[in-house]
ZADO-797894 format. One line per field, with one value per residue (C-alpha): residue number from 1; x, y, z; chain. Coordinates in steps of 0.2 Angstrom, whole numbers, always signed. Layout:
<sites>
pos <- (NUM; ...)
east <- (X; ...)
north <- (Y; ...)
up <- (Z; ...)
unit <- (A; ...)
</sites>
This chain:
<sites>
pos <- (1; 2; 3; 4; 5; 6; 7; 8; 9; 10; 11; 12; 13; 14; 15; 16; 17; 18; 19; 20; 21; 22; 23; 24; 25; 26; 27; 28; 29; 30; 31; 32; 33; 34; 35; 36; 37; 38; 39; 40; 41; 42; 43; 44; 45; 46; 47; 48; 49; 50; 51; 52; 53; 54; 55; 56; 57; 58; 59; 60; 61; 62; 63; 64; 65; 66; 67; 68; 69; 70; 71; 72; 73; 74; 75; 76; 77; 78; 79; 80; 81; 82; 83; 84; 85; 86; 87; 88; 89; 90; 91; 92; 93; 94; 95; 96; 97; 98; 99; 100; 101; 102; 103; 104; 105; 106; 107; 108; 109; 110; 111; 112; 113; 114; 115; 116; 117; 118; 119; 120; 121; 122; 123; 124; 125; 126; 127; 128; 129; 130; 131; 132; 133; 134; 135; 136; 137; 138; 139; 140; 141; 142; 143; 144; 145; 146; 147; 148; 149; 150; 151; 152; 153; 154; 155; 156; 157; 158; 159; 160; 161; 162; 163; 164; 165; 166; 167; 168; 169; 170; 171; 172; 173; 174; 175; 176; 177; 178; 179; 180; 181; 182; 183; 184; 185; 186; 187; 188; 189; 190; 191; 192; 193; 194; 195; 196; 197; 198; 199; 200; 201; 202; 203; 204; 205; 206; 207; 208; 209; 210; 211; 212; 213; 214; 215; 216; 217; 218; 219; 220; 221; 222; 223; 224; 225; 226; 227; 228; 229; 230; 231; 232; 233; 234; 235; 236; 237; 238; 239; 240; 241; 242; 243; 244; 245; 246; 247; 248; 249; 250; 251; 252; 253; 254; 255; 256; 257; 258; 259; 260; 261; 262; 263; 264; 265; 266; 267; 268; 269; 270; 271; 272; 273; 274; 275; 276; 277; 278; 279; 280; 281; 282; 283; 284; 285; 286; 287; 288; 289; 290; 291; 292; 293; 294; 295; 296; 297; 298; 299; 300; 301; 302; 303; 304; 305; 306; 307; 308; 309; 310; 311; 312; 313; 314; 315; 316; 317; 318; 319; 320; 321; 322; 323; 324; 325; 326; 327; 328; 329; 330; 331; 332; 333; 334; 335; 336; 337; 338; 339; 340; 341; 342; 343; 344; 345; 346; 347; 348; 349; 350; 351; 352; 353; 354; 355; 356; 357)
east <- (-93; -85; -94; -83; -98; -110; -105; -100; -93; -88; -90; -80; -75; -82; -79; -78; -96; -89; -75; -74; -83; -66; -59; -52; -63; -56; -58; -68; -57; -51; -39; -25; -16; +1; +9; +27; +39; +57; +56; +58; +66; +54; +61; +76; +85; +102; +96; +81; +92; +105; +92; +85; +102; +109; +94; +96; +115; +116; +105; +116; +105; +110; +128; +135; +153; +158; +152; +169; +174; +158; +151; +166; +166; +148; +146; +162; +163; +148; +135; +145; +143; +130; +115; +119; +119; +105; +94; +98; +92; +76; +73; +72; +58; +49; +30; +29; +11; +10; +28; +33; +43; +34; +36; +26; +13; +11; +12; -3; -12; -9; -15; -31; -36; -32; -42; -57; -57; -56; -68; -81; -79; -76; -82; -75; -68; -52; -41; -28; -13; +5; +22; +40; +55; +65; +58; +39; +26; +37; +34; +32; +19; +8; +8; +4; -10; -17; -17; -25; -39; -43; -32; -28; -21; -10; -4; +12; +15; +33; +31; +47; +43; +60; +66; +82; +90; +92; +74; +61; +71; +75; +56; +51; +65; +58; +40; +46; +55; +39; +31; +45; +40; +21; +14; -1; +5; -6; -4; +7; +8; +22; +19; +32; +40; +29; +43; +33; +15; +5; -4; +12; +19; +3; +4; +22; +17; +3; +14; +26; +12; +5; +22; +26; +9; +13; +30; +33; +47; +48; +63; +78; +79; +69; +81; +74; +85; +84; +92; +109; +116; +134; +140; +144; +126; +122; +137; +130; +113; +103; +90; +88; +98; +89; +72; +76; +81; +65; +54; +62; +61; +42; +39; +48; +38; +22; +26; +32; +49; +65; +78; +90; +77; +76; +91; +93; +104; +107; +109; +113; +130; +137; +155; +170; +166; +159; +140; +128; +132; +130; +128; +114; +124; +137; +126; +115; +131; +136; +119; +121; +138; +133; +120; +104; +100; +82; +79; +65; +69; +59; +62; +52; +60; +52; +33; +33; +43; +56; +73; +81; +69; +64; +81; +94; +86; +80; +96; +112; +107; +99; +114; +126; +115; +114; +133; +137; +127; +109; +95; +78; +77; +60; +57; +42; +35; +34; +17; +13; -6; -11; -27; -18; -6; -19; -28; -12; -11; -29; -26; -11; -19; -35; -23; -13; -29; -37; -44; -44; -58)
north <- (-93; -84; -70; -59; -50; -64; -65; -50; -49; -31; -15; -18; -36; -52; -70; -81; -89; -107; -105; -114; -106; -103; -94; -76; -62; -53; -35; -29; -25; -7; +4; +12; +28; +31; +48; +47; +61; +61; +60; +69; +66; +63; +77; +89; +81; +72; +54; +58; +67; +53; +40; +49; +54; +37; +30; +43; +43; +24; +23; +17; +27; +43; +39; +25; +24; +6; +2; -2; +16; +25; +17; +20; +39; +40; +32; +38; +56; +63; +56; +62; +80; +82; +78; +94; +106; +98; +98; +117; +120; +110; +119; +136; +129; +116; +116; +118; +117; +100; +95; +90; +96; +107; +94; +82; +95; +99; +81; +77; +92; +87; +69; +76; +86; +72; +60; +72; +74; +56; +51; +63; +54; +36; +35; +21; +12; +22; +23; +38; +39; +45; +38; +44; +35; +39; +41; +40; +35; +22; +15; -2; +2; +12; -1; -15; -3; -1; -20; -23; -11; -21; -13; -26; -13; +2; +17; +23; +41; +48; +67; +71; +80; +77; +59; +54; +39; +46; +51; +43; +27; +24; +27; +14; +2; +4; +0; -16; -21; -21; -32; -44; -48; -52; -69; -60; -45; -31; -26; -10; +5; +18; +36; +42; +59; +74; +87; +93; +89; +104; +106; +105; +119; +129; +127; +134; +148; +153; +154; +165; +177; +179; +182; +195; +204; +208; +216; +234; +231; +217; +206; +207; +188; +172; +159; +141; +132; +112; +100; +96; +79; +73; +77; +59; +54; +64; +56; +39; +42; +49; +61; +73; +88; +87; +86; +101; +111; +106; +111; +128; +131; +126; +138; +152; +150; +149; +165; +174; +178; +182; +169; +180; +183; +165; +155; +136; +133; +118; +118; +107; +101; +87; +80; +84; +79; +90; +92; +99; +118; +132; +131; +142; +149; +155; +160; +172; +181; +182; +190; +203; +207; +209; +222; +211; +217; +211; +192; +180; +162; +146; +127; +117; +100; +101; +97; +103; +116; +109; +112; +114; +128; +136; +136; +134; +146; +159; +159; +153; +157; +174; +179; +175; +186; +201; +200; +202; +218; +211; +221; +212; +193; +185; +167; +159; +145; +127; +121; +113; +110; +124; +120; +120; +107; +96; +97; +91; +76; +71; +72; +61; +49; +47; +43; +30; +22; +19; +1; +1; +14)
up <- (+3; +18; +26; +37; +44; +48; +67; +77; +94; +95; +84; +68; +73; +65; +63; +48; +45; +45; +57; +74; +88; +97; +81; +87; +80; +65; +62; +47; +32; +31; +22; +33; +30; +39; +37; +42; +47; +51; +70; +87; +104; +118; +128; +129; +143; +139; +139; +128; +116; +116; +112; +98; +91; +93; +83; +69; +67; +68; +52; +38; +26; +35; +40; +28; +35; +41; +58; +65; +60; +64; +80; +92; +86; +88; +105; +113; +106; +97; +109; +124; +118; +105; +116; +126; +111; +103; +119; +120; +102; +105; +121; +112; +101; +112; +114; +132; +133; +126; +131; +114; +99; +86; +73; +83; +86; +68; +61; +73; +67; +49; +53; +61; +46; +34; +45; +45; +26; +22; +36; +28; +11; +16; +34; +45; +29; +32; +47; +47; +59; +59; +64; +65; +57; +73; +90; +95; +89; +80; +63; +70; +83; +71; +58; +70; +77; +60; +57; +73; +69; +53; +40; +27; +15; +21; +11; +19; +15; +19; +20; +10; -6; -14; -13; -6; +2; +19; +20; +9; +7; +26; +30; +18; +24; +42; +37; +27; +43; +52; +39; +40; +58; +53; +49; +41; +32; +26; +8; +7; -5; -3; -9; -21; -21; -25; -29; -45; -40; -45; -29; -19; -30; -28; -9; -9; -20; -9; +6; -3; -9; +8; +16; +2; +4; +22; +19; +16; +4; -9; -4; -16; -16; -12; -4; -6; +7; +7; +19; +14; +8; +5; -13; -16; -15; -30; -39; -34; -42; -28; -37; -22; -29; -46; -38; -26; -41; -51; -36; -35; -54; -54; -40; -48; -64; -54; -45; -61; -53; -63; -62; -52; -39; -33; -26; -22; -6; +6; +25; +40; +34; +45; +45; +36; +18; +4; +4; -9; -13; -11; +8; +15; +29; +17; +2; +13; +18; +0; -5; +9; +4; -14; -10; -7; +10; +10; +8; +11; +15; +15; +17; +4; +8; +26; +27; +45; +54; +66; +74; +57; +52; +68; +76; +62; +49; +62; +72; +64; +46; +50; +61; +46; +35; +47; +51; +33; +32; +29; +35; +32; +35; +32; +36; +27; +37; +31; +24; +40; +42; +29; +20; +3; +10; +17; +0; -9; +3; +0; -19; -17; -6; -17; -32; -22; -15; -32; -33; -14; -10)
unit <- (A; A; A; A; A; A; A; A; A; A; A; A; A; A; A; A; A; A; A; A; A; A; A; A; A; A; A; A; A; A; A; A; A; A; A; A; A; A; A; A; A; A; A; A; A; A; A; A; A; A; A; A; A; A; A; A; A; A; A; A; A; A; A; A; A; A; A; A; A; A; A; A; A; A; A; A; A; A; A; A; A; A; A; A; A; A; A; A; A; A; A; A; A; A; A; A; A; A; A; A; A; A; A; A; A; A; A; A; A; A; A; A; A; A; A; A; A; A; A; A; A; A; A; A; A; A; A; A; A; A; A; A; A; A; A; A; A; A; A; A; A; A; A; A; A; A; A; A; A; A; A; A; A; A; A; A; A; A; A; A; A; A; A; A; A; A; A; A; A; A; A; A; A; A; A; A; A; A; A; A; A; A; A; A; A; A; A; A; A; A; A; A; A; A; A; A; A; A; A; A; A; A; A; A; A; A; A; A; A; A; A; A; A; A; A; A; A; A; A; A; A; A; A; A; A; A; A; A; A; A; A; A; A; A; A; A; A; A; A; A; A; A; A; A; A; A; A; A; A; A; A; A; A; A; A; A; A; A; A; A; A; A; A; A; A; A; A; A; A; A; A; A; A; A; A; A; A; A; A; A; A; A; A; A; A; A; A; A; A; A; A; A; A; A; A; A; A; A; A; A; A; A; A; A; A; A; A; A; A; A; A; A; A; A; A; A; A; A; A; A; A; A; A; A; A; A; A; A; A; A; A; A; A; A; A; A; A; A; A; A; A; A; A; A; A; A; A; A; A; A; A; A; A; A; A; A; A)
</sites>
């Protein structure tokens, strides 16, 4: 019988009882948890932005045009100009104290809270870390780090409530690529979407209730703005649109709001083709023009505030609403490291680690 813990050379490290003396130490078996978010540039300068955008926009899950058509346009035109405008947008929200993007700051805070909660329940049997699909810390580096720390089982948790190919699927693609390079692979479980999870809906509802409680006048409408997706993805079977609508419906029912009080919209359109509609920037102007001068807006598809929420919603979309005659624009932050959000993550992880812990 093999005993992993009969010989120890370092904390958490052991040797097989009957292995040769020169056999390398093997870390004691643990369960790893990897939270994964979209990604972030390392800085706001041109080259940092270019590297990040090149990785992001070269992903076939994100832009599925043929490489012979897309890459010359991307390398020669888009990446010559867009790093400047994107860098300016990031500079407006950059965490200067830590010299990093808000998404990185928030994802780290989420990870620390999840690590603390799981550590209190399971001790050193669980190792919690985070990674990014694009940028740093990379998925590959974190999966290898977890494996080196003795994790022979890993739960991979894409922080995308509503599944779509350019988010959840590409995150999973990347972790599988990491496993493909390993001779000894850890077992892996990927967390599915949680668009209708009761604790997710409850966490969203609590953020709305807290925001509304601070307002002197109740908003005329609550806009739930989701990241956009080309319309053809829906026609090809991607469930994202349906899951977004389901999240908003469940949220509205939990809040007890009337149907006409809550609106589903889609932001961040890119390129010439038709995307999911209505477009947020146009719909908020329509609401203002129709007499709804006081609106609140939230972004349920984002687990962390980022450039699309802090810059796009609070600047471009807000400006569209005000220019159309709107008067009161309230942005409700993402769930971030709110305790209710962390409670949801822990519940999901405990479900996904059944039989492992």
